[in-house]
C-alpha positions in Angstrom: 56.0 -44.8 123.5 59.0 -43.5 121.7 58.1 -45.5 118.6 54.6 -44.0 118.6 56.1 -40.5 118.8 58.3 -41.1 115.8 55.3 -42.5 113.9 53.2 -39.5 114.8 56.0 -37.1 113.8 56.4 -38.8 110.4 52.7 -38.5 109.7 52.8 -34.8 110.6 55.8 -34.3 108.3 54.1 -35.9 105.4 50.9 -34.0 106.0 52.8 -30.7 106.1 54.7 -31.5 102.9 51.4 -32.3 101.2 49.8 -29.1 102.3 52.9 -27.0 101.4 53.0 -28.6 98.0 49.4 -28.0 97.5 49.9 -24.3 98.3 52.8 -24.0 95.9 50.7 -25.5 93.1 47.9 -23.1 94.0 50.3 -20.1 93.7 51.6 -21.4 90.4 48.1 -21.7 89.1 47.4 -17.9 89.5 50.8 -16.8 88.0 50.3 -16.4 84.2 52.8 -18.4 82.3 55.2 -16.5 80.1 54.1 -17.2 76.5 56.6 -18.9 74.2 58.0 -16.9 71.3 55.6 -17.4 68.3 56.8 -16.2 65.0 54.2 -15.3 62.5 54.1 -17.8 59.7 54.6 -17.0 56.0 51.0 -17.6 55.0 49.7 -15.2 57.7 52.2 -12.6 56.7 51.1 -12.9 53.0 47.4 -12.6 54.1 48.1 -9.5 56.0 50.0 -8.0 53.0 47.0 -8.7 50.8 44.7 -7.0 53.4 46.8 -3.8 53.8 48.3 -3.2 50.3 47.4 0.0 48.6 48.5 -0.1 45.0 46.5 3.0 43.9 48.2 6.3 44.5 45.6 9.0 45.0 48.0 11.9 45.1 49.0 14.8 47.4 46.4 15.7 50.1 48.3 18.2 52.3 51.2 20.5 51.2 53.0 23.5 52.6 51.8 27.1 52.3 54.7 28.0 50.1 57.9 26.7 48.7 59.7 27.2 52.0 57.2 25.2 54.1 57.4 21.4 54.2 54.8 19.1 55.9 55.4 15.7 57.4 54.3 12.9 59.8 50.5 12.3 59.4 48.4 10.7 62.1 44.6 10.3 61.6 41.7 10.0 64.0 37.9 10.2 63.8 35.6 12.4 66.0 31.9 12.7 65.3 31.2 13.2 61.6 34.7 14.3 60.8 38.2 13.0 60.3 41.2 14.9 61.7 44.8 14.8 60.7 47.6 15.8 63.1 50.7 16.7 61.0 53.8 18.8 61.4 55.3 21.6 59.3 58.7 23.3 59.1 59.2 26.7 57.5 62.6 28.0 56.4 64.2 25.0 58.1 63.8 26.5 61.6 62.1 23.5 63.2 58.9 21.5 63.3 55.6 22.6 64.9 52.3 20.5 65.0 49.1 21.3 63.2 45.6 20.0 62.7 43.5 19.5 59.6 39.9 18.2 59.0 38.2 16.1 56.3 34.7 14.7 55.6 35.9 11.9 53.3 39.6 11.3 54.0 40.5 12.7 50.6 40.0 16.4 50.8 41.6 18.2 53.8 41.1 21.7 55.3 44.0 23.1 57.4 42.7 24.3 60.8 45.8 25.7 62.6 48.6 25.0 65.0 48.3 23.0 68.2 51.9 22.7 69.4 54.2 25.7 69.0 57.8 26.8 69.6 58.6 27.9 73.1 61.5 30.0 71.9 63.3 29.6 75.2 66.3 27.6 76.5 64.0 24.7 77.3 64.7 21.2 75.9 61.9 21.6 73.3 62.4 25.3 72.3 62.6 24.7 68.5 61.2 21.2 67.7 57.6 20.2 68.4 56.8 17.1 66.2 53.6 15.6 67.6 51.4 12.6 66.8 48.2 11.2 68.4 48.3 8.7 71.2 45.8 6.2 72.6 44.0 5.8 69.2 41.7 2.9 68.5 44.3 0.4 67.1 41.7 -2.2 66.1 41.8 -2.7 62.3 38.0 -2.8 62.2 37.6 -0.2 65.0 36.2 3.3 65.1 39.5 5.2 64.8 38.5 7.4 67.7 40.8 8.6 70.4 40.6 7.2 73.9 40.6 9.4 77.1 42.8 8.6 80.1 42.4 10.6 83.2 39.7 12.7 81.4 42.3 13.9 78.9 43.4 13.2 75.3 47.1 12.6 74.7 49.8 13.0 72.1 53.6 12.3 72.2 56.1 14.5 70.4 59.8 14.8 69.7 61.3 18.0 71.0 64.6 19.6 70.6 66.4 22.9 71.8 68.1 23.6 68.5 66.9 25.0 65.2 67.1 23.1 61.9 65.7 19.9 60.5 65.4 17.5 63.4 68.7 18.7 64.9 70.2 16.3 67.5 69.6 15.7 70.3 65.9 15.0 70.3 63.8 13.7 73.2 60.2 12.5 73.6 57.6 14.6 75.5 53.9 14.2 76.3 51.1 16.7 76.0 47.3 16.6 76.6 44.1 18.5 75.9 40.4 18.2 76.7 39.3 18.6 73.1 41.6 17.2 70.3 39.4 18.7 67.5 39.9 22.3 68.8 42.7 24.5 67.5 44.3 25.4 70.8 47.7 24.8 72.3 48.1 21.5 74.0 49.4 21.4 77.6 52.8 19.8 78.0 53.8 17.7 81.0 56.0 19.4 83.6 57.8 16.0 83.8 59.0 16.3 80.1 61.0 15.0 78.5 59.7 11.6 79.5 62.4 9.8 77.5 65.8 11.3 76.6 69.1 10.1 75.2 70.7 11.6 78.4 68.9 9.3 80.9 70.9 6.8 82.8 68.9 3.8 81.5 69.3 4.7 77.8 70.1 1.8 75.6 72.9 1.5 73.1 70.7 2.0 70.0 69.2 5.4 71.3 72.2 7.2 72.7 72.2 10.0 70.0 68.6 11.0 69.6 64.9 9.8 69.9 62.3 10.0 67.1 58.7 9.4 66.4 56.6 7.4 68.9 53.3 5.5 68.8 51.5 4.9 72.1 48.7 2.3 72.5 46.5 1.2 75.5 46.9 -2.5 75.9 43.9 -3.2 78.0 45.0 -6.8 78.7 48.3 -5.6 80.2 50.0 -8.5 78.3 53.4 -7.0 79.2 52.4 -6.0 82.7 51.7 -2.3 81.8 48.6 -0.7 80.3 50.5 1.8 78.1 53.1 0.7 75.5 55.2 3.1 73.4 57.2 2.2 70.3 59.7 4.7 69.0 62.9 4.8 66.9 66.2 5.7 68.4 69.4 6.7 66.7 72.8 5.2 67.5 74.6 7.2 64.8 73.7 9.2 61.8 71.9 6.9 59.3 71.3 4.1 61.8 67.9 3.9 63.6 66.0 1.1 65.2 62.7 0.7 67.0 62.5 0.0 70.7 59.8 -0.1 73.4 58.8 1.7 76.7 56.0 1.1 79.1 54.0 3.1 81.6 51.1 2.9 84.1 50.1 6.6 83.9 51.3 8.2 80.6 53.8 10.3 82.6 56.5 8.0 84.0 58.0 5.7 81.3 60.3 2.7 81.7 62.3 1.2 78.8 61.3 -2.3 78.0 64.1 -4.8 77.3 67.7 -4.2 76.4 67.5 -4.4 72.6 65.4 -3.0 69.8 62.4 -5.0 68.7 62.6 -4.2 65.0 65.8 -3.4 63.2 67.3 -3.6 59.7 70.8 -3.0 58.3 72.5 -4.6 61.3 75.3 -6.1 59.4 76.6 -2.7 58.2 75.1 -0.7 61.2 73.4 1.4 58.6 69.8 2.1 57.6 66.7 3.5 59.2 63.8 1.6 60.7 61.4 4.2 62.0 58.0 5.9 62.6 56.1 2.9 63.9 52.3 2.7 63.9 50.6 -0.2 65.7 47.3 -1.9 64.7 45.7 -5.2 65.6 44.1 -7.7 63.2 42.4 -10.5 65.1 45.2 -11.8 67.3 48.0 -10.4 65.2 49.7 -7.1 66.0 50.9 -5.3 62.9 53.5 -2.5 62.9 53.7 -0.2 59.9 57.0 1.5 59.6 59.4 3.0 57.1 62.8 1.8 55.9 65.7 3.7 54.3 69.4 3.1 53.7 69.3 -0.7 53.8 67.4 -0.6 50.5 67.2 2.1 47.9 65.5 5.4 48.7 62.8 5.3 51.4 59.6 3.1 51.6 56.9 1.8 53.9 56.7 -1.8 55.0 55.4 -3.8 58.1 56.1 -6.4 60.7 53.8 -8.7 62.7 53.8 -10.1 66.3 51.6 -12.1 68.7 53.1 -10.6 71.9 54.3 -7.0 71.0 57.9 -8.1 71.7 58.9 -10.6 69.0 58.3 -9.3 65.5 58.4 -11.0 62.1 59.4 -8.7 59.3 57.7 -8.7 56.0 60.2 -9.3 53.2 58.0 -9.1 50.2 57.0 -6.1 48.1 57.0 -2.7 49.8 53.7 -1.2 50.7 54.7 2.2 49.3 57.8 3.2 47.4 58.8 6.0 45.1 57.0 5.9 41.7 55.5 9.3 41.0 57.0 12.8 40.5 55.7 14.0 43.9 57.3 11.0 45.7 60.2 10.1 43.5 62.8 10.7 46.2 61.0 9.4 49.4 57.7 7.6 50.0 57.7 6.9 53.8 56.4 7.5 57.3 53.1 5.6 57.2 49.6 6.0 58.8 47.4 3.2 57.6 43.7 2.7 58.3 40.7 0.9 56.9 37.2 2.5 56.6 34.1 1.3 54.7 36.1 -1.5 53.1 38.9 0.8 51.8 42.4 0.9 53.1 43.9 4.4 53.2 47.7 4.8 53.4 48.9 8.3 54.3 52.6 9.0 54.0 55.2 11.7 53.6 56.2 12.1 50.0 59.3 14.0 48.8 59.7 14.9 45.2 59.0 17.7 42.7 56.5 19.4 45.1 58.9 19.3 48.1 57.9 17.5 51.3 54.2 16.8 51.2 51.6 14.4 52.6 50.2 11.9 50.0 47.7 9.1 50.0 47.5 5.7 48.4 44.4 3.4 48.6 43.3 -0.2 48.1 40.8 0.9 45.5 41.2 3.4 42.7 39.4 6.4 44.3 41.1 8.9 42.1 39.3 7.6 39.0 36.0 7.1 41.0 36.2 10.7 42.3 36.9 12.1 38.7 33.7 10.5 37.5 
């Protein structure tokens, strides 16, 4: 009898182990595997360079109202039959405010007015309001329209309480509107700033100030969150690197990872890697950004990734660099898009005309327009 009991117990034990193991395998089957790090190969990087290069400089498309007004930081979207440019301007070096312009052909632009203004109080963003569009169509062959979330259109901006040219410290805020083509003041979140160098989870490379951000809606939630923000943070003057943050609702943001995702000049802790813009070509994410300090002057270049976290930097010829009187000092801060077979590369140019917004293209549109 005892022998039969032991035999029965052994059978139950084996069966239980089999069932438990089967349940474990079932659980493993539904948990997505963490993808291995995939660097983008040299040939793919070269193909992307050939696709996005813009060797023909069209010229200045937006400039200040007078010698004391400088413009900066273009970001472009399409709505209906028009193109719109969100850009910023600073007068008498007081601080940046955000403006809107409109175009029918991406070449000729009409200034419409201001959409993010000084608060002139003791708030964190009293004297700096440097905005750029969020939730744009990042597909290289997409519509370039803006996406709504929660029935609203969104922008992110760098704000500061002090006057001057991007005076430290700067933090990141979020604002929204129901109509991004209308010249009206955007509504700022009460929770602002959503990211600040004073927060307890701040990382070592962003302890001094935070700069320009780019927010995309990753519908696949490849990182576990639908909204992903890239922005450059400053550790010390002259040393900036690009990091990430993620969100489920565009209001509450969590820093992603402990380190920057794109950096240059590490050996000498000097040089700027900044103003990221994200697009996607097939299964390759491309980040346009500008560099300065670790090479002469300032220029635009790019990096590529398969997972938004691990980036391969382009080491070939710069996309844009100083070459004309209007951009002889700096040619930087990119916004790049493709439309009707032509690549348009908008950038901030600094030279004989002050700080302006210029354009370079993949085809010689300047000669074609002159005809």
